[in-house]
N, C-alpha and C positions, 0 to 999 in steps of 0.2 A: 464209464461216465465219471468225470472227475472235475477238479479245479486246477487251473494252471496260472502261473504268474512268472514274471522275470524281468531282468534288466540286461541290456547289452550296450556296452560302451565304456567310456573312460571314467568310471565311477566305482563305487563300492557299496555293498549292502551289509549292514551291521547285523549282529546276532539279534538285537532287539527288533529290527525291522523284519528279519526272517521269522521270528516267533509270531509277530502280529499278522504277517501274511498268511501263515499256516492256520492261525486261529480264525481269520476271516473266511478262509476257504474250507473250514472244517465241514460244514454241512454238505458241501459238494463232494467231499471224499472222507467220510469218517472212519474208513477201514485201516488206512495207513497213509504215511506221507514220506516224501523224500525231497532232498535239495541237492543242487550241484553248484559249486563255486569253482570257476576256472579262469585263469588268464588265457586270453586268446592270442593277442599279438601286441607287443609294445605296452602301451598303457591301457589297452583294451582288456575288458574282462566280461564274463557272463555269469549271471545268477539265474538259476532255474528252480522253481518250486512246484510241487505237485502233491495233491491230495487225492486219494483213490476211493472211489465207490466201486467195489468189486462186482462185476456182472458176468464177465466171461473169464473162465479159469480163475477160480477163487484163491489159488495158491499164491505164495509170495512172488512167483515168477512174473506177475503182472505189475510189480512195483516200478514206479517211475521216479525220476528220470531214468529211462531205459537206454543203456549203452550197449552197442554191439559193433565191434570193429572201430571205425573212425567216426561213427555217428551216434548221437544221443537224441532221443525223442522225448518230448514232453507233450502229452496228447490228452485232450478232453473230447470224449465222444465214443462212437461205436462203429465198427465196420461190420455190417450185417452179412456181407458175402465173403468174410475172411477165409472160410474154408475153401471156397472155389479159387480165390486169389492165391492162397497158399499152394494149391495143387499146380496152378500155372507157374508159380515161381520155382517150385521143385523141378518142373520140366526144364527150366532154364538153369538149373544147377544150384539153386539156393538150398541151404540146409537150415533146420529150425531146432532150437533147444527148448521151446515152450509151446503151449497150446493157445497162446494169447493172440488177440487181434492186433495188439501193440507191436509184436515182433513182425507180423505180416505187413503192417503198414510201413515199418522201418525198412524191411527188405524190398517192398514195392518201390519206395523212393530210391533205394540204392540201385535197383536194376533199371528203373524206367524214368527216374527224375520227375519233372513236372507232369509228364504225360501219365504218371501213375493214377492221377485223380480220375481220369476217364474210365479206369477199370474198377474203381472203388464205389460201392454202394453203401452209404452210411452218412454219418454226421460227425463233424470234427472242427475243432480249433486247435492248431498245433504249431509247435516250433521244432525244428531239427537243427542241432548244432553239428557242423562238420569240424571236427577237431584238427584236421590237417590243414584246411584252408582258413579256418577261423571265421567262417561265415555262418549266418543264422538264416534258416529258411522258415518262412511264416506262411500259413495257409488256413483258409476257412472253407467249410463245406458249401455245396452248390446253392442251397437255399438260405444258409445262415441259421441253421437250427441251433448251433452252439455259438455262444457269444464270444467276442474278442474285442476288448477295448484297449486303447493305447494312448500314450502321451509322450511328449518329447521335452528335453531341455537341450542345451547347447551341444552336449556330447553323448547323450544317452537316449535309448529307446526303451520304454517301459510298456509292459503289456499284462493283461490279466483277464480271467473269466468274470471278474467282479470289479465294478468301478471303484468300490471303496478301497480296494487294495492299492490302487494307483495313488491315493492320498498318502499312503504309507511308503511305497517304494520311491516316489518322487519327492517325498518329504515336503509337501507344500499343500496349500489350500486351493480349491478350485471353486469359483463362484457359479451358482446356478444360472442357467441361461434363461433370463427373464423374457427375452424376445420369444423363445420357444414356448415358454409357459403361457404367454399371452396368446400366441397362435393356437395352442392347444385348447385354451378356454373358449375362444371365439369360434374356431373352425373344427374343433374335435380331433379325435385321435388320428384321423387320416392325414392330418397336416404335420404329424410329428416327424416323419422321415421324408421330408421334402427333398426333391432333386436339387442339387447345387452344382455350380461350375467348378468347385474345388475337387481335389483328388480324393478327399475323404470327408465324411459327414460327422458333424459334432454330436456328441451325446447330450444329456441333460445338463452337462457342465461345460463351461467355456474352457477350451484347451484339452478336453478329453474327447477322443475320436472313436469311431466305430470302424473296425476293419471290414471292408466290403465282402459280401457273400460271393462265393465262387471265384475268389481271387487269391493270388499268391505272389510272393516276392522274396528274393534272396538279398539279405543285407550283408555288406562287406564290413561295415563298421556302424557304430551307434550314431554317427553323423550323417549317414546316408539319408537322402530324401525318401519319404514314404510315398511310393507310387505303385501300389499293387496292380498286377495285370490279371484281367479276367481269363480263366481257363474254361469257363462254361457260361452259357446264357440260354434261357428258354425263349425260343422264337416261334412265331406262327408260320408253319410251312404246310399248308393244307394239301392233302391228296384228294382232289376233287373226284377221282375215279372210285374212291372207297365207298362200298355199299354200306347200308345200315347194318346188315348182318356182320360184315367185317369189322365195323366200328364196335359193335357190342362184344363180339368174340375177342377182339384185340384188347379191349378194356378189361374184360373178365380175366383173360390170361395173365395180363400184367398186374392186375390187382391181386389176384391169388398169389402170385409169386412175391409181391411186395409184402403181403401178410405172412407168408411162409418164412421169409428171411427174418422178419421182425419178431417172430415167435422164438427165436434162438436166445436162450438165456439159461444161466446156471443158477438163477435165483427166481423166486416167485414173481409172476407178473399179473396185472389186473387191467381191466378195460374201463375207461371213462364212457359211460352210457347215457345218452340223452334219449328223448323220444323220437329223434329224427332218423334220417336215412344213413347219414355218414357213419356215426359210431355204431348204429345197429347193424349195418352191413359188415363192418369189421368183426364185431363180436360173433355174429351168427356164422360167418365164413370160418372163423377160427374154431368155433365149437362144432359145427356140423360137417364142414369139409375136412378140417385137419384134426378132428376128434380131440380137441383140447378141453381139458377140464378147467373152464375159465371162471373168473370172479369179476363182478361188475360193481361200479360205484356210481350213484346218480344223485342229482340235485332236484328238489321239488320246491316250488314257490306256490303259495296260496293264491296269488294274483292269477285270475283265470286267463289273462293274456299270455302268461308264461308257464302255466301249469300244464305239464306234458304227461300226466298220469295216464290219460286215455291210450296213447300210443306206447308209452314206456312200459306200462303193465303188460301189453301184448308181447313186446319184445322179450321182456323178462320171463314171461310164461313159456315162450318158445325156446328160450335158452335152457330153462330148467336147471339153473345153476345158483350159486351163492350170490345173491344181490343185496347190496346195502344202500338204502335210501337216506339221504341227508335232507332235513327240512330247515328252510331258512327262517330267520326271525331277526328282531332288532337287538337282542341281547348280545353285548360285546362287539357291536359293529365297529365303533370308532377305535376300540382297542385292537381289533384284528387289522383294520385298515392301517392303523399307525405302525404295527409290526411289519406289514407288507411294504409300506413306503420306506421305512427304515432299512429293511433288508434289501429292497430294490435300489436304494439311493436314487429313486425316481418316482414320479406319480404312477399310480395304477391307472391304466388307460381307460378301462370301462368296467361296469358292474360285472360283466361276464368273467373278467379275470380276477375280480375280487372273489367271486363264488368258486372259481376253480381251485382256490387255495383250500377250500373245505375238502375237495376230493383228494388232493395230495396228502393232506393231514390225515384223513381217514385211512388211506392206503398204507401210509407209514405206520400208523397205530396198529394195523392188522398184519404187519410183517411183510408187506410187498415192497419190492425195490424197483420195479419197472411198471410204467403206465403206458397203455396204448390209447391214443386219442385220434379223433377224426380231423385234426388240423390240416388245412390245405385243400380239402375237397371242394369248398365253395369256389376257390380260385381256379380249379381245373374243370369243374363240371357245371358251371353257371348256377351258383347257389344263392346269389343275392337277388333281391326283388328287382333291382334296376337292370339286371342281366336280361330279363325277359323283354323289357322295353327296348333295350339295345338290340336284342336279337330280332325283334319285329322290324326295327329300322333297317337291319341288315337284310331281312327277307322281303323288303317292300316290293321288289319286282317279281316275287314268286307268283305264278299263275293262281295259286290257291291262297293268296295273302288274306283275303277277307275271312276265310275259314280259320287261318292261323290267329288272326286278331280276335275272332269270336271265341276261340278256345281260351284266350287269356282271361276272359270274363268268368269262365267256368273253372279256371285254374287258380294260379297265384293271385290274379286280380282281385279275387274276393277277400283277400287277407291284407292288402296293401293299406298302410296308414299314411305314408308320406304323400302330401298333397300333389307334388309334381308327378309321382309315379302312378297316381290314380287314373291318369290318362294313358292308355296303351299306345297312343300315337305321339307321346311327348317328344320322342327323339326322331320320329318320322318327320314331324313338323319342324323341329329345331334340333338338328344333330349336334350342335355345339352346346346345348343347354346342360349345365352341370349344377344348377341351383339346388338340386335335391341333396347334394353332398355336403354343402356348407349351409344347411337349412337353419333359418332363424338367426343368421349371423348379424343382421342389423339389430335385432333385439339384444343379443349378447354383447355386441359392441357398445350398446347404449349404457351398459354397466361398467365399461372400462374407463379408466382415467384418460388413456390415450387410445384412440381407435386403432385396431389392428387392420392395416390396409392390405395385407397379403391376400390376393385373390386366388381362386383355385387355378392351379396349373397342371396340365396334363402333358406328360412327355409323349412323343411320337415314336412308337416302336414298330408299328405296322399300319397299313392303310385301312384295315378292317375296324369298324367302330366298336364292335363287341370285344374282339380279341385285344385291341389296344387298351380298352378299359380293364380287361382282366390282367394284362401284363403290367399295367400301372399298379394294380392292387397287389400283384405278386411281387413286384420288385421294390416298391417303397411305400405304398399306402396302408395296406392291411397286413399282409403276411409277415413283414419284419416285426411289426408291433406284436402280433399274435405269438410269434416264436420267442420273442424276448420274454413275454409274460409267461408262456408255457415253461420256459427254462427256469425263470426265477421262482415260480410257484413250486415246481417239482423239486428243484435242487435245494430249496430252503428246507424241505423235508427229506432230503437224501433219496429222491426218487428220480429215476431216469425216464424221461418222456420220449416215446417213439411215435412217429407219424407215418404210417404206411402210405398215405396219399402223396407224401413228398418223396416218392421213389422216382429216380431220374428217368427210367424207361417208361414208367406209367405217365409221367408228366410230358415227356417228349411225344409220346403217342397221342395224348389228348390234344396236343396242339398241332397234330397232323390231321385230325378228324375234321371233315367239312362241317361248317356251322349248321347246316340244315339238319344234322343228326343230333344236335345238342338238346333240343327241346321238342317235345312231341306230345300230342293229346293233352295239351294244357299243363304239362309237367316239365319243370326244369330238372336238371340232373338225370335226364332220361337214360343216358348210357350207364350211369352208376346204378340206377334202379334196376335196369335189365341185367346188369352183371350180378346183382344180388338175388335175382329171381331163383326160387327154389330153396333159399336159405332164410332171408328176411321175410316175415309174414306180409302178405299183400296189403293188409290193413295199414301197415306202417310204410311199406315200400311204395305204395301208390297214393299216400297221403299228400295233398297238394299244399299244405301249410308248412312254412319254413319253421324248423325246430332247431333247438340248440340250447346250450347252457346260458341262461339269461334270467334276469329278474328285474323288478321295478325298484327304484330307489325308495318308494314309499313302503315297501316291505321291510326295508333295512333301517330307515332313518326318518324320523318325524321332524320335518323342517319347521313346523309351527310350535313345537315344544320350546318354551322360553329358555330352558337351560341349553338346549342345542343351539338356539339362535344366539344366545350370549356367547357361547363358545366360538361359533363360526364368525361372529362379527366383532370379536375381540380386537380392539383398536391397535394392539401391539403386533398383530399378525403382519408378516411381510406380504401376505396376499394383497393388502391394501396399498402396496406400491404399484399394483396393477389395476385393482378393482375399486370402484367408487363405493365406499362403505355404506353411506345412507341409502344409495340405490340398491345395494345388495340386501339390506335389511328389509326394504319394501318388497323386493323380488320374492323373498321367502314366504310372503303371504299368498302367493299364487298357488294354484292347483298343480302339483308336480307330477301328476299321474300320466300326463302326455309324454310320449316317447322322447321328444326332443328336449323338453325341460328336465325330464328325469336324467338324461345323459349329461346335460349341462351341470345340474346340481352335483352329480357324482364327481365330475371333473373339478368343480370348485372345491369340494371336500378334499379330494386327493391332492390337488395343487397346494392348498393351504398347508396340509401336513408336510408336503415336500419342502416348501419355502421356509417353514418355521423350524425345520431341523437345523441345528447348528452344525455346519460341516466339520467343525473340529471334533465332533463325535466320531468321525471316521478314523481320525488319527488316534483317538483314545480308545477305540473299540478293542 
């Protein structure tokens, strides 16, 4: 797990720029660093920079840029199945001088080219320089767990794990994307990564782009157009003949293998543990099936809507391991949020990602280098409240539909707060209704100087109403945001974040399972619950309330405090290039404890901090 950056084209990189790049990437790789400067052909040259966080093979053998033969690799990420891939390569005649996954990845590309990614299980953002041809190969992992941002000028391609580095490499300022900020304020975080007709998506800055997940390209020069080609996509291919028993056993087998691979580490690792099924399943499987002596870190909120002590304490007792609980409060809220926004060079998307920073910080303070989290389970196993309603719409022609609908009332239905989702027939009656996603947008638009007219758009990936919703969440609405935040929070504290649910074989299998098996007895995530049977206590495994790392804004910030109001409504803030200042002042008098208003207020705070940061700070960092 590391930081990477570079330039490819007819330019040059000064010693001062090199130093700034390595400084900005330091937390991503505090153990060592390396650079490469090389002329490739004619006026073209390449600069590669790498900072290393040592996880596998802690010796200097893993130092990068890593050169072997005619290839040099600059790699951020981890190959979990590197041992198995190395054995396959040895059978094809490859030889190895190190025990690193870095060398395995380089040899895999040498032997199999672009097809190597189909054999790799892991996360990565990488470039490979071919010294003979002078070409640069760029790739990002299937789900986009590791970030890769890039920008262009007339003759150069610049890239990095960290947006701030691009200010230094390209030696220019980039203006915040106010259109995106307005969309975020009114429509929420699900609108951040919207689908576009262009070849690549813009970041929070105009002119800085996001390399797409599961895509690769070989550049012959810095002037080449950027058009990455997908090498993998998750599609819905149901096997309707699959029995419930086969679905449970197939899920269990692949989940256990995903956990086994992600327990490989030469440094201490810990688990993020909530009171829910996702993280609890991972921790108990690691502890009880793989006999790991694990450590867990948890967040507790005094707001009863988010306090998970009832189920969390049960999981912790079953693990009988070292558990550390972190209690939330208002002290230092704005200071921490400011540090996060500055480090991210972006707003923090939701309160959940704000509090995740506490976990990473505590892990680092206690000597851990790897965190295992439950990211991605909701998108694979129907974890969101609306999934149940979409599932009912999908099952409307079932001969036992009335029973399925009644089970909703005894299951997740008892805990729903979204007014649209309180009706289990919401999507049976209106399959196109998505008003629950951009909830209260008219209210939030009333606070804007210019209305945000962007309506909700849903891409068509398959004809099934539930699976198409899940694929939208996986490809651009939720998972990309979640993974960006996971990476930023963990790497800011030099922690590698691993997500066993984002295992390609597990994900592909989950999208082969017939929908009828996904929800049962009033419980979403039925397959995951059954896969964890015998490990996760039933009081947690069969709990029908959605759990996870979350908190209320009222726990963290008093919007009625005059000092806080004065700070937020400071007339010099660039926030008020988007938001009506008097209207915002009046808005702060409302009760912020409701879920929708709580989310909006956090978005306002985060966006204000982002827009008020002078972008010249990135050049001076």
